[in-house]
C-alpha positions as CSV (number, residue, x, y, z in Angstrom):
1,M,-0.5,0.0,-0.2
2,R,2.9,2.3,0.6
3,V,4.8,2.3,-2.7
4,L,1.3,2.4,-4.1
5,S,0.9,5.7,-2.4
6,Y,4.2,6.9,-3.5
7,P,3.5,10.4,-5.3
8,R,5.1,9.5,-8.2
9,L,2.5,7.2,-9.4
10,V,-0.4,9.5,-8.9
11,R,0.5,10.9,-12.4
12,Y,-0.8,7.5,-13.1
13,G,-3.8,7.9,-12.2
14,I,-3.6,5.5,-9.0
15,T,-6.4,6.3,-7.0
16,Q,-7.4,5.0,-3.8
17,E,-10.0,3.2,-4.4
18,A,-7.9,0.8,-6.9
19,I,-5.4,0.7,-4.3
20,D,-7.9,-0.5,-2.1
21,S,-9.6,-2.8,-4.5
22,F,-6.1,-4.5,-5.1
23,I,-5.0,-5.3,-2.2
24,K,-8.5,-6.6,-1.3
25,T,-7.5,-9.2,-4.3
26,L,-4.2,-9.8,-3.0
27,I,-6.0,-10.8,0.5
28,I,-8.4,-12.8,-1.2
29,H,-6.6,-14.3,-4.1
30,G,-2.8,-14.3,-2.7
31,K,-0.8,-17.1,-1.1
32,M,1.5,-16.6,1.3
33,V,5.2,-17.4,0.0
34,I,8.8,-17.4,2.2
35,P,11.2,-15.5,0.4
36,K,14.3,-17.5,-0.8
37,S,17.3,-15.4,1.1
38,T,19.2,-13.8,-1.9
39,T,22.1,-10.6,-2.0
40,L,21.6,-10.5,-6.0
41,C,20.3,-7.0,-5.6
42,R,22.4,-4.2,-4.9
43,D,19.1,-2.7,-2.6
44,P,18.9,-4.4,0.2
45,D,15.8,-3.6,0.4
46,D,14.7,-4.9,-3.1
47,N,16.5,-8.5,-2.3
48,E,13.2,-9.3,-0.7
49,V,10.6,-8.7,-3.5
50,L,13.7,-11.1,-5.8
51,G,13.5,-13.7,-2.7
52,I,9.9,-14.2,-3.4
53,A,9.9,-14.5,-6.8
54,L,13.0,-17.1,-7.0
55,A,10.5,-18.6,-3.9
56,V,8.2,-19.1,-6.8
57,S,10.4,-19.7,-9.6
58,D,10.7,-23.8,-9.3
59,K,7.0,-24.1,-9.4
60,S,6.1,-21.8,-12.6
61,E,7.4,-19.4,-15.2
62,V,7.7,-16.3,-13.0
63,Y,7.8,-12.4,-14.0
64,L,8.7,-9.5,-12.0
65,I,7.6,-6.2,-13.5
66,S,9.5,-3.4,-12.3
67,A,10.8,0.2,-13.1
68,D,13.2,-0.2,-10.1
69,K,16.5,0.5,-11.2
70,D,18.4,-1.7,-9.2
71,I,16.0,-4.5,-10.2
72,L,16.5,-3.8,-13.9
73,V,20.2,-3.9,-14.2
74,L,19.6,-7.9,-13.0
75,K,17.3,-8.3,-16.1
76,G,18.6,-11.6,-17.8
77,E,21.2,-12.2,-15.0
78,I,18.8,-14.6,-13.4
79,E,17.5,-17.9,-15.5
80,S,14.4,-18.9,-13.7
81,V,12.8,-14.8,-13.2
82,R,12.3,-12.4,-16.0
83,I,13.0,-9.4,-15.4
84,L,10.8,-6.6,-17.5
85,T,9.6,-3.0,-17.3
86,P,6.1,-2.3,-17.0
87,Q,5.9,-1.1,-20.9
88,E,7.4,-4.4,-21.9
89,F,5.3,-6.7,-19.9
90,L,2.0,-4.4,-21.7
91,K,3.8,-5.0,-24.9
């Protein structure tokens, strides 16, 4: 919820109602995942996100969609996780 409320995302028209609906969908349909421990990302805070992707990558094809430069530099480096920008994913 915190990240979706960043001021730089307001320009994309993300409303509080949309954020609430997204979070509700995650709560209803999401599954708890224990992240794999990793230090692959140069930003320690992003290692948890990457760890979640790695934890589920052995069960299915995983796409990590991000505009974060610290994650994007890993593009093509992790065989089991396909890292894409939001624009690439939408194409």
